[in-house]
N, C-alpha and C positions, 0 to 999 in steps of 0.2 A: 441742437437741431437733429443730429443723428439719433439720439435717444428718444426725442419726442416723436420722430417719424416711426420708429419701430413700435413704440407704445400705442400710437394711433392705429397702426396696422393691426396690432393685437386686439384692440378694442373693437375695431370694425369687424374683424374676423369673428369674434365672439358674439357680437350683437346681431349679426346676420344669421346665426344658427338658430333655427326654430324647431319645435317638436314635430312639425309637419314636413320637415326637410327629408329627402330621401337619404339612404345610407351612402350612396355615391357622393352626394353633396356634402354630407357631414365629413366623409373621409377627405374630400378635396379641401375643406376648410381646415381640417386637422393638419394636412400637409402644409398649407399656407401658414398656419400657426407655427409649425416647426421651423420654417424659414425665418420667421420673426424672432423666435427664441434663440436662434443662432447668435444674433446680436446681443440679446440679453444675457445669455450664458457667457459670452465673451467678456462682457462688462463685469459680471460677478465672479467669473472663474479666474481670470488672470489679466492684469493690465498689459503684460508683455505680449499676449497674443491678440489683443483687441485691435481689429482692423481700423476702427474709427476713433481717433483721439478724443472726439467730442463725447464719446460714451463714458469717459473717465469721470467727468464732473458730477453727474447726478448723485452718485453714492457719496461723494465728498461734500456736497452742498446741503444734503438733507440731514438736519439734526434729528436725533432720536433720543428717547427717554426710557430708562428702565425704572419701573415703579414697583414698590412693595405695598400691598394693601392688607389691612386688618379686615377680614371678611365678616367678622362678628359685629364690629362697630361700623363697618362700611366707610372706612376712611383711609386715606393714604398715610403710610408710615414714613417712607423715605423715597427719594428718587435720585437717579444718577443720569446725567446728560452726556451724550457723545456727539462727536463732530460729524458722524456719518450714520447711515441707516443700519438697523439691526435686522439680520435675516435669520438668526438662530433663535431657538427657544431656550430660555434660561434653565439651568439645572439647579437643584437644591440638594446639598449633601454636606454632612458634618457641620451644620450650622452656617454654611456658606451659600451664597447665590453666585453662580458662575455663568458668565455670558461672553460669547464670542462676538466681536464687533468688526465692522468694516474699516475702521480708522484707528482704533485704540487697542488692538490686539485682544488677548484673553484676559478678562478681569474677574476677580473674586472679591465679594463683599460680605461683610458680616450680615447675616440674615435679619438680625434684630435692629441694628443701628444704621446699616448702609455704608459703614466705613470700609475702605479698601483694605484687604488683607494681603493680597499679592496680585501681581500681573505679569504677563508674558507678552512682550512686543513681537509683532510679526510683520514681515515685509509686504505681505499681501493680505487682503481681507479674509476674515473667517466667515463662511456662509453655511458651514455644515453643523449638523446636530451632534452632540456629545453623548457618551454613555459612561455612567459611574458604576463601578463594581467594588464590592468589599466595604468594610466598615473600619472606623477608628484609624489607626496609623497605617492600616493596609488598604484604605480606600484609594482607588485610582480612577482617573478620568481618561477616557480614550476619545480623542477628538482630532479632526484635521486642523492643522495650524496654517491655514491658507493654501495656496496653490502648490500641489505636489508633495505634501507632507502629512503624515499621520504620526501622532505622538501619544505616549502614555505619561500621565502627569500625576504626581502625588497631590491629592486633594487638599491636605492640610496646609502645605507650605508652597505649592506651585513648582516643586522641583520636576524637571523633565527627566523621567526614568529611562526612556529610550525614544528615539526619533527615527522614523522610517521615511526616507525620501524616495518617492516612486517616479519622479521625473516631471510630471505636470498634470493639471486637471484637478479641480476641486472635488473633495469628497463631501457631497451635500447631504446625503441621507445619514441616518444614525447607524453606526456599526453594530454588529452582533457578536456576542461572546458565548462560547460553549466549549467544553472539553479542552480548555486551555488554548483555544484558537480564537483569534479576532478576525472577523470577516467584514469587509467593507467594499463598496463600489466607488468608482471615481469617473469623472468626465474625461477619461483618457482611453475609454474603450474596455477597461478591465475590471474584473472583480478580484480582489486581493485577499489572501489568507495568510495571517502572520501568527507566529508564536507569541501569545499574549505576555509571556514572561520576559522574552528577550527582544521582541520586535523583528525577529528574523523571518524572511519570506519563506512560506511553505510552498505555496503555489499561486498562480494567477490564471484567470480564465477570461476569454473573450468570445463574444457571439459571432465573430468573424466579419462584422460589418465595417466598412471603410469609413462610415460616417460616425464621428465622435458624438453626434447628437442622438444616437441610439445606444449610448453608453449607459451602464447601470449607475449613473452618478447621483441620482436622487431616489434611491431605493433603500428600504430597510430589509436586509437579508433576514430570513427566518430559519432557525436551525432546530431540527428535531430528529431523533433516531439516527444520529451520525450523518445527516444529510442537510444540505443548504437549499432553500427554496427562494427564488427571486422572480419578479416580473418587471422587466425593463421596458424602455420605450420601443423596443423592437417588436412589441405586441406578442411576445411569447412568454410562457411560463416554463421555467427551467428548474430541474432538480439535479444537484451536483453532490458527489461524494465529499464529505467534509475532510476526510483524511488525504485524499489525492487530488481533488478538484476535477475528477473525470465526470462526464455527463452520464447521469442515470437515465433521464428522459427529458424530452422537450415537447411542448404542445403549443401550436399556433392556431388552434381552432377558435380561440376566444380573444377578443381585443383587450388583452391585459396590458396595463400600463402603470407601473410604479406603486400603486396603492395596494397594500396587502396586510395580513395579520395572521396570527396563529392561535389555535385553541390552547387553553391552559394545560391540557394533557398532551399536546403536541401531535394529536391524531388528525387534525384538520388544518389545512392551509387555506386561508381565505384570500380571495382576489376580487377587487372591485374592477369590473370591466368598464370599457368606455361606453357601453350601452346602458350604464347605470344599474348593473346587476351585481349581486354578490354571489361569487362562485366558491363552492367548498370542494376541496380536493383531498383525497385520502393520501396521507403521507407514507403509508407502509409499503405498498406494492412497488415493484421494479418498473412499472409502466404507469402512465397517467391514468388515473381513475377518478371520474367526477362523482361526487356524492349527491350534490344538488346545486341548482342555480335558481335564484329568485330575483325579481325586480325590486330595487330599493325604493323607488318612488320618485326619482328626479330625472330620469332619462339620460341622454348623452352627456358624458362628462370626462374630464381628463385630469382632475386635481390629484396631486400626489399625496394628499393627507392619508396617513396610515390608518388601517382598520384597527380599532381598539376593542379588545374582548374583555368583558367584565360581567361576572355573575351569570354566565351562560348566555349572554347577549353580545352580538357583534354590532359595533357602532361605526358608521361610515358617514362621510360628508362630501359635498360637491363644491363646484366653483361659484354657485349662486346663493350660498348661505344656508343650504338645507342640511339637516342632520337626520339620519335614518337609523332605526334599530331593527335588527333581524335576530330572531332566536336561533340558537345553534343547530336546531333541527331544520332550519330553512324557512320557518314561519315569519313573514314580515309583520312587525308590530306597529310601527308608526314612522312617520316622516314629518318633521316640523321645520318651518321656515324661521331661521334666527335673524338673518340679515341679508346682504346682497353681494357678498364677496366670497372668495375662495377660503376654505378652511385650511389652517396650518396644522394643528395637532389637536387631538382629543386625549386629555390626560386624566387618569384616575386619581382621585384624592383618597387619603386614608379612611374617610368615612363612607366610601363607596360611591360618592357622587363623581361626576365627570365635569371637566372644564374644557370648553372648546374655544379656541382662539381663531380669529379671522383676519384676513389681510387688511380690512378697513380699520383695524385697531379696536375691535370689539371682543369682549370675553363673555361667554355664557356658561352658567352652571346648570348642569342637568342632574336633578336629584336621582337617587337610586331607583325610585319608581316614579317616573314623570307623571304628573296629573293628566287624567284623560282629557280634560278640557283644553290641554295645550298640544294635543296630538292631531295630526291631519291624516285622514285615512288615505292609504295608497290606492290609486285608481287601478 
């Protein structure tokens, strides 16, 4: 009952938002949504802090399936079923498919056969995205192992190389790695920076908010030029020094929230605003400097789907199944309707195509140069 009530409130909040609504109305609905998400995050983040015991059951009662497809023959190759929902995007490395689950810990399967190669049991659900670095025997996976824990794991055999316990709160977004440092956010109000080799804490930063729901828990930190760039639910864009964690600058002029990307050369930090715009920021100056801002074509939005940059084009998506493409000079190219739910990730394949996954369980392939007949002009 508790879970159904909060989901119904979320649906009502979203459905009442229209393009003709005023900014004040949209912000009021967004605050209403934040209250609803407090219950959802409590359910996903940690059973121990969940105020309503009825919120435990949905994740445990929903079965989920991990499927492998042969895209050339358009057929399923293998599948694995779990006792609870999957909130993470599977990773592929060293011939393995690795998936974090809510009920079965961290599992690694042979990519060809689907046979289990190793697993790590966890006391709480895994809802965060992982990051693989290195190759061969040196390949390592960085991922949150449930509530309050970040770990480095040997990809080939599943050995835990180090484990950092930071107290509480899920790390939902994908961590970032640069210059031997691992940076990740968590739903405990902090951004953490660890020594990637040892797992030792270098620094941690907070935006000062007393509300944990303004935490950088579902962001992907971007690192360039010795600096860390984030946009958390506090609606601010923040630049930090990678070595010390000190603030270089902060800007609250745009309604930034969780969705971001970085150009291949590290010169431009991209932020999707809640007004459905793509904002480009110069990463070099010691103060905020906007390069350009352009409408993506889908209006008000709060989806945390990261911005993916490929071939000089930034791809972003919204909560209603739209995917948009913007050239890195700020020129909007197209916006296409794929389905009717929020996007999870847009991932680049070796052939240059992109794969977009959505909450309703659909996957779409975007070719390197999408046909003009499938594009919708941006108003």
